VEXDREN-2710 file (C-alpha; in Angstrom, 1 decimal):
% VEXDREN-2710
k/r/px/py/pz
1/MET/174.9/-84.6/80.0
2/ILE/171.4/-83.8/81.2
3/GLN/170.7/-80.3/82.3
4/LEU/169.7/-80.5/86.0
5/PRO/167.0/-78.3/87.4
6/LEU/167.9/-75.4/89.8
7/SER/168.9/-76.7/93.2
8/LYS/166.3/-76.2/96.0
9/LEU/169.2/-75.6/98.4
10/SER/171.7/-73.9/96.2
11/ASN/173.6/-72.3/99.1
12/VAL/173.9/-75.4/101.1
13/GLY/177.1/-77.5/101.1
14/THR/178.6/-80.1/103.5
15/THR/177.9/-79.3/107.1
16/ILE/180.6/-77.7/109.2
17/PHE/180.5/-80.7/111.6
18/SER/181.4/-83.1/108.8
19/GLN/184.1/-80.7/107.6
20/MET/185.8/-80.3/111.0
21/THR/185.5/-84.0/111.7
22/GLN/187.2/-84.8/108.4
23/LEU/189.9/-82.2/109.2
24/ALA/190.4/-83.8/112.6
25/ASN/190.8/-87.2/111.1
26/GLU/193.2/-86.0/108.5
27/ASN/195.4/-84.4/111.2
28/GLU/194.9/-87.0/113.9
29/ALA/193.4/-84.3/116.1
30/ILE/191.3/-84.7/119.2
31/ASN/187.7/-84.3/117.9
32/LEU/185.8/-81.9/120.1
33/SER/183.8/-80.6/117.1
34/GLN/180.9/-83.0/116.6
35/GLY/178.4/-83.5/119.5
36/PHE/178.8/-87.1/120.2
37/PRO/180.3/-89.0/123.2
38/ASP/183.5/-91.1/122.8
39/PHE/182.6/-93.4/125.6
40/MET/180.3/-96.5/125.7
41/PRO/176.7/-96.4/126.7
42/ASP/175.5/-98.5/129.7
43/SER/176.1/-102.2/129.1
44/GLU/172.6/-102.8/130.6
45/LEU/171.0/-100.9/127.7
46/LEU/173.1/-102.9/125.2
47/ASP/172.0/-106.1/126.8
48/HIS/168.4/-105.1/126.4
49/VAL/168.9/-104.5/122.6
50/ASN/170.6/-107.9/122.3
51/HIS/167.7/-109.6/124.2
52/PHE/165.0/-108.2/121.9
53/ILE/167.0/-108.9/118.7
54/LYS/167.4/-112.6/119.8
55/LYS/163.7/-112.7/120.8
56/GLY/162.8/-112.0/117.2
57/PHE/161.6/-108.4/117.4
58/ASN/163.3/-107.5/114.1
59/GLN/160.4/-106.5/111.8
60/TYR/158.6/-103.2/111.3
61/ALA/157.4/-101.3/114.3
62/PRO/154.0/-99.6/114.2
63/MET/154.2/-96.3/112.2
64/ALA/153.9/-94.1/115.3
65/GLY/156.2/-96.2/117.5
66/MET/156.1/-99.0/120.0
67/MET/153.4/-98.3/122.6
68/VAL/155.6/-99.4/125.6
69/LEU/158.2/-96.8/124.7
70/LYS/155.6/-94.0/124.2
71/GLU/154.1/-94.9/127.6
72/GLN/157.6/-94.5/129.2
73/ILE/158.0/-91.1/127.4
74/ALA/154.6/-89.9/128.6
75/GLU/155.5/-90.9/132.2
76/LYS/158.9/-89.2/132.0
77/ILE/157.3/-86.0/130.7
78/GLU/154.6/-86.0/133.4
79/ASN/157.2/-86.6/136.1
80/SER/159.6/-84.0/134.8
81/HIS/157.3/-81.3/133.6
82/GLN/153.9/-82.0/135.1
83/ALA/152.4/-82.2/131.6
84/ILE/150.1/-84.9/130.2
85/TYR/150.5/-86.4/126.7
86/HIS/148.5/-89.4/125.6
87/PRO/150.9/-92.1/124.3
88/ASP/148.6/-93.3/121.6
89/SER/147.6/-90.1/120.0
90/GLU/150.2/-87.4/121.1
91/ILE/153.6/-89.1/121.0
92/THR/155.4/-90.2/117.8
93/ILE/158.8/-92.1/117.8
94/THR/161.1/-90.7/115.1
95/ALA/164.5/-91.5/113.5
96/GLY/166.3/-89.0/115.7
97/GLY/165.6/-85.4/116.7
98/THR/166.5/-84.0/113.3
99/GLN/163.9/-86.2/111.5
100/ALA/161.3/-85.0/114.0
101/ILE/162.3/-81.3/113.3
102/PHE/162.2/-81.9/109.5
103/THR/158.8/-83.7/109.7
104/ALA/157.3/-80.9/111.9
105/ILE/158.4/-78.2/109.5
106/ALA/157.2/-80.3/106.5
107/SER/153.9/-80.8/108.1
108/PHE/153.0/-77.2/108.5
109/ILE/155.2/-74.8/106.5
110/LYS/154.0/-73.8/103.0
111/LYS/155.2/-71.3/100.5
112/ASP/155.7/-67.8/101.9
113/ASP/155.0/-68.8/105.5
114/GLU/157.3/-67.0/107.9
115/VAL/159.3/-68.8/110.5
116/ILE/161.2/-67.1/113.3
117/ILE/164.5/-68.7/114.5
118/PHE/167.1/-67.7/117.1
119/GLU/170.7/-67.6/116.0
120/PRO/173.2/-69.2/116.7
121/ALA/170.9/-72.0/115.4
122/TYR/171.3/-75.7/114.8
123/ASP/171.9/-76.0/111.1
124/CYS/168.9/-78.0/110.0
125/TYR/166.2/-75.4/110.8
126/GLU/166.7/-72.9/108.0
127/PRO/167.3/-75.3/105.1
128/THR/164.2/-77.3/106.0
129/VAL/162.0/-74.2/106.1
130/GLU/163.4/-73.1/102.7
131/LEU/162.8/-76.6/101.2
132/PHE/159.1/-76.1/101.7
133/GLY/159.0/-72.5/100.5
134/GLY/159.0/-70.8/103.9
135/ILE/160.8/-67.6/104.7
136/VAL/163.1/-67.4/107.7
137/LYS/163.1/-64.4/110.0
138/ARG/166.1/-64.3/112.4
139/PHE/166.9/-62.9/115.8
140/GLU/170.7/-62.8/116.4
141/MET/171.7/-63.6/119.9
142/LYS/175.2/-62.3/120.5
143/ALA/178.3/-62.9/122.7
144/PRO/178.9/-62.9/125.5
145/ASP/175.4/-63.3/127.0
146/TYR/173.3/-64.6/124.1
147/GLU/170.2/-63.0/125.5
148/ILE/166.9/-62.6/123.7
149/ASP/165.4/-59.1/123.3
150/TRP/161.7/-60.0/123.0
151/ASN/160.7/-56.6/121.8
152/ILE/162.8/-57.2/118.7
153/VAL/161.3/-60.7/118.3
154/LYS/157.8/-59.1/118.5
155/SER/158.7/-56.8/115.7
156/LEU/159.5/-59.9/113.5
157/VAL/156.0/-61.2/113.9
158/SER/153.6/-60.5/111.0
159/ASP/150.3/-62.0/109.8
160/LYS/152.5/-64.4/107.8
161/THR/154.3/-65.8/110.8
162/LYS/153.5/-69.5/111.0
163/MET/156.0/-70.9/113.4
164/ILE/158.7/-70.0/116.0
165/ILE/161.5/-72.5/116.5
166/LEU/163.2/-72.7/119.9
167/ASN/166.3/-74.6/120.9
168/ASN/166.3/-74.9/124.7
169/PRO/169.0/-75.5/126.0
170/ASN/170.6/-73.8/123.1
171/ASN/173.2/-75.5/120.9
172/PRO/175.8/-74.0/120.6
173/ALA/175.5/-71.1/123.0
174/GLY/174.7/-73.3/126.1
175/LYS/171.9/-70.8/127.2
176/VAL/168.8/-71.9/129.0
177/LEU/165.5/-70.1/128.7
178/LYS/164.3/-68.4/132.0
179/GLU/160.8/-67.8/133.3
180/ASN/160.7/-64.3/131.9
181/ASP/161.6/-65.6/128.4
182/MET/158.6/-67.9/128.6
183/GLU/156.3/-65.1/129.8
184/GLU/157.4/-62.9/126.9
185/LEU/156.8/-65.7/124.5
186/ILE/153.3/-66.3/125.8
187/LYS/152.5/-62.6/125.3
188/ILE/153.8/-62.8/121.7
189/VAL/151.7/-65.8/120.6
190/LYS/148.6/-65.1/122.6
191/GLY/145.6/-64.6/120.3
192/THR/147.5/-65.9/117.2
193/SER/147.7/-69.2/115.4
194/ILE/151.5/-69.3/115.6
195/LEU/153.0/-72.8/116.2
196/ILE/156.0/-73.4/118.3
197/LEU/158.6/-76.1/117.4
198/SER/160.6/-76.6/120.6
199/ASP/163.9/-78.5/120.2
200/GLU/164.7/-79.8/123.7
201/VAL/167.2/-82.6/123.0
202/TYR/169.5/-81.3/125.8
203/GLU/166.7/-81.0/128.4
204/ASN/168.4/-83.4/130.8
205/ILE/171.7/-81.5/130.6
206/VAL/171.4/-78.3/132.6
207/PHE/173.8/-77.1/135.3
208/ASP/174.2/-75.3/138.6
209/GLY/170.9/-76.3/140.0
210/ARG/168.9/-74.8/137.1
211/ARG/165.6/-76.3/136.1
212/HIS/164.8/-76.9/132.4
213/LEU/161.6/-75.0/131.5
214/SER/160.0/-77.2/128.9
215/ILE/157.5/-75.7/126.5
216/CYS/155.0/-78.2/127.8
217/ARG/155.0/-76.7/131.3
218/TYR/152.9/-73.8/130.1
219/PRO/149.4/-74.7/128.9
220/GLU/149.2/-71.6/126.7
221/LEU/152.3/-72.8/124.8
222/LYS/151.7/-76.6/125.0
223/GLU/148.5/-76.4/123.0
224/ARG/150.4/-74.9/120.0
225/SER/153.7/-76.7/120.4
226/LEU/155.6/-79.6/118.9
227/LEU/158.2/-80.8/121.4
228/VAL/161.2/-82.7/120.1
229/ALA/163.7/-84.7/122.1
230/SER/166.4/-87.3/121.5
231/PHE/167.5/-90.6/123.1
232/GLY/170.9/-90.1/121.5
233/LYS/171.6/-87.3/123.9
234/LEU/169.8/-89.0/126.8
235/PHE/171.6/-92.3/126.7
236/HIS/174.9/-91.6/124.8
237/VAL/173.7/-93.4/121.7
238/THR/173.7/-90.7/119.0
239/GLY/174.3/-93.3/116.3
240/TRP/171.0/-95.0/117.0
241/LYS/169.1/-92.0/115.7
242/ILE/165.9/-92.4/117.8
243/GLY/163.9/-89.5/119.1
244/TYR/160.3/-88.4/119.5
245/CYS/157.8/-85.7/119.0
246/ALA/155.2/-84.9/121.6
247/ALA/152.3/-82.6/120.5
248/PRO/148.5/-82.2/121.0
249/GLU/146.4/-84.7/119.0
250/ASN/145.5/-82.2/116.3
251/LEU/149.1/-81.4/115.6
252/THR/150.2/-85.0/115.9
253/HIS/147.6/-86.0/113.4
254/GLU/149.2/-83.7/110.8
255/PHE/152.8/-84.7/111.9
256/ARG/152.1/-88.4/111.3
257/LYS/150.7/-87.7/107.8
258/VAL/154.3/-86.7/106.8
259/HIS/156.1/-89.1/109.1
260/GLN/154.5/-92.2/107.5
261/PHE/156.0/-91.3/104.2
262/ASN/159.2/-89.8/105.6
263/VAL/160.5/-92.9/107.5
264/PHE/157.3/-94.8/108.3
265/SER/158.7/-96.5/111.4
266/VAL/161.8/-96.7/113.6
267/ASN/164.2/-99.5/114.7
268/THR/162.1/-102.1/116.6
269/PRO/164.5/-103.8/119.0
270/MET/166.1/-100.5/120.1
271/GLN/162.7/-99.0/120.8
272/LEU/161.9/-102.0/123.1
273/ALA/165.3/-101.8/124.7
274/LEU/164.9/-98.1/125.4
275/ALA/161.4/-98.7/126.9
276/GLU/162.8/-101.3/129.3
277/TYR/165.8/-99.2/130.3
278/MET/163.6/-96.1/131.0
279/LYS/161.7/-98.0/133.7
280/ASN/164.5/-96.9/136.0
281/PRO/164.6/-93.0/136.1
282/ASP/168.0/-93.2/137.6
283/HIS/169.3/-94.0/134.2
284/TYR/168.8/-90.4/133.1
285/ASN/168.3/-88.4/136.3
286/TYR/172.1/-88.4/136.9
287/LEU/173.0/-86.6/133.6
288/ASN/173.0/-83.1/135.0
289/SER/175.7/-83.9/137.5
290/PHE/177.5/-86.3/135.2
291/PHE/178.0/-83.6/132.5
292/GLN/178.5/-80.8/135.0
293/GLU/181.6/-82.6/136.2
294/LYS/182.9/-82.7/132.7
295/ARG/182.1/-79.1/132.1
296/ASP/183.8/-78.0/135.3
297/PHE/186.8/-80.1/134.6
298/LEU/187.2/-78.5/131.1
299/ARG/186.6/-75.0/132.5
300/GLN/189.1/-75.5/135.3
301/GLY/191.7/-76.9/132.9
302/LEU/191.4/-73.8/130.7
303/SER/191.0/-71.2/133.4
304/ASN/194.7/-70.1/133.2
305/THR/194.8/-69.9/129.4
306/SER/194.0/-66.8/127.3
307/PHE/190.7/-68.2/126.2
308/GLU/187.6/-66.5/127.7
309/LEU/185.1/-69.1/128.8
310/LEU/181.6/-68.0/128.2
311/ASP/178.7/-69.1/130.4
312/CYS/177.6/-72.7/129.9
313/GLU/174.1/-73.2/131.5
314/GLY/173.2/-76.4/129.6
315/THR/174.1/-78.8/126.7
316/TYR/177.5/-80.5/126.5
317/PHE/179.2/-77.6/124.6
318/GLN/181.5/-75.0/125.9
319/ALA/181.9/-71.7/124.0
320/LEU/185.4/-70.1/124.0
321/LYS/186.2/-66.5/123.0
322/TYR/189.7/-66.3/121.6
323/ASP/190.2/-62.6/120.6
324/LYS/193.1/-62.3/123.1
325/ILE/194.9/-65.0/121.2
326/SER/194.2/-64.3/117.5
327/ASP/192.5/-61.9/115.2
328/LYS/191.8/-64.6/112.6
329/SER/188.2/-65.4/111.7
330/ASP/186.7/-68.1/113.7
331/LEU/186.8/-70.5/110.8
332/ASP/190.4/-69.9/110.1
333/PHE/191.2/-70.1/113.8
334/ALA/189.3/-73.4/114.1
335/ARG/191.3/-74.8/111.2
336/GLU/194.6/-73.7/112.7
337/LEU/193.6/-75.2/116.0
338/THR/193.0/-78.5/114.4
339/ILE/196.1/-78.6/112.2
340/SER/198.7/-77.0/114.5
341/HIS/197.4/-77.8/118.0
342/LYS/195.5/-81.0/117.3
343/VAL/192.1/-80.0/118.8
344/ALA/189.1/-79.8/116.5
345/SER/186.3/-77.3/117.3
346/VAL/183.4/-75.7/115.5
347/PRO/183.4/-71.9/114.6
348/PHE/180.3/-70.1/115.9
349/SER/179.9/-68.2/112.6
350/SER/178.6/-71.4/111.0
351/PHE/175.5/-71.1/113.2
352/TYR/174.6/-67.7/111.7
353/LYS/173.2/-67.0/108.2
354/ASN/175.4/-63.9/107.8
355/LYS/178.4/-65.8/109.2
356/LEU/178.7/-63.4/112.2
357/ASN/182.2/-63.6/113.5
358/GLU/182.7/-62.8/117.2
359/ASN/185.8/-64.8/117.6
360/VAL/184.0/-67.7/119.3
361/ILE/184.4/-71.4/118.9
362/ARG/182.5/-74.4/120.4
363/LEU/184.0/-77.4/122.1
364/CYS/182.1/-80.6/123.0
365/PHE/182.9/-82.0/126.4
366/ALA/180.9/-85.2/126.1
367/LYS/184.2/-87.1/126.2
368/LYS/186.2/-89.5/128.3
369/GLN/188.4/-88.0/131.0
370/GLU/191.6/-88.8/129.1
371/THR/190.3/-87.1/125.9
372/LEU/189.5/-83.9/127.9
373/GLU/192.9/-84.1/129.6
374/LYS/194.8/-84.3/126.3
375/ALA/192.7/-81.5/124.8
376/ILE/193.4/-79.3/127.8
377/GLU/197.1/-80.0/127.6
378/ASN/197.2/-79.0/123.9
379/LEU/195.1/-75.9/124.4
380/SER/197.1/-74.8/127.4
381/LYS/200.2/-74.5/125.1
382/ILE/198.6/-71.8/123.0
END
C-alpha cells in the first residue's frame, strides 16, 4: 500500500452536523441539528426554475454569474444598506456561502498570515485558513451574553494580521453586532491593510425590531471587506447552494482568480429564477417576522421547562443552557437527547477549537409548525 503524505487537515473529521443528522436518522429523532428548513420554498420560485430549464438555459453561466442576478443583488444591497456595488465588477455568484468563504480565504491568505475569528464559529473558517498555511487567532465569546471585548481583540492584532472574519448575525450564538461593535472594529483596522471577511448569510433574519448592520454600511469597512451572503437562507433553498460575494473591484479581481478554478460558474437556470423572483422585495422582506414567529413559538413552548433560553437576536437557531438538567458534557447530552428523547441538537463545544463546554446546545427552528410542536412535546418531558 502506498504511503500517503501527511494530511493537511490531520485534526479534521466528519462535521458535527453530519454526525448529529446521522444519529437523528438512526434513532428516528426530530432533526433540529442541521440548519435547513423542512418546509417547501415558494412554488412561484420553483415555477421560475422550471420555466428557465424548459426555455433551454441549461449550459454554463458566465464565470462571475448572470448579470440579471447580480443587478438584483446590487439593488437589494443598496435598498437595504445604502451601499453601492457595481454588478459587473464587484459582485460574484458562488456555489453557496461556504464556497464564497473558502474562495475569499484562498485568495488572500498565505503561509503565516494571521486571521482573527470569533468563537463560537462556523466550522469552515479555521480549516480553510489552515489549508493555506495561515494561523488562526481566536476570541472566545462566552455564555450567556456572547459579547465581544474589543480590547482583547485589539491585543490579538499584530503586523502579521491579514484578515478578520465576522459572522453577523452569529451562528450559533444568535448575536447581532451593534453600533459600538462596528465603531470599535473601525478603530482596530484604521491605518492597517487588514481585510474583513463578513459572513452575513442570516442578514434577513433579525428580531425584535433590530436592524442588521452590514459591513458595507460603513465606508471605512466596506473598502477592505468581502461580504458573503446566501440564497439558501434567504429563500429556504439550502440545497441549491447558491450565494454571492460583494467586494470592491480590487478585491473582487483577486477573488475571481481563485473562483474561476474553484467552481468556474454556478447553476444557470436557478440564477435566472432567483433574479426573476427577487424583483419583488416582498419575497424576502417578510423573513424577520416569519422566523420571529417560529422563534417565539419555540421559546414559549420551552418556557416552563428547566432549560435556560439564551438570547436569540438573529439567525434561526435557539441556544439552550441545560446545566439545571444534567452535568454531562454538551456532546454527551446532545447524544442522549437524540437517542432517549428523539430530538437532535448540536453541542456548542463543536464551535470552539478547545471544545469549550458551557452546557449549551443549539436548536434549529426553521421547521414546520408540527415539527416544532413535536419537539416541544418531547423536550417538555425532560
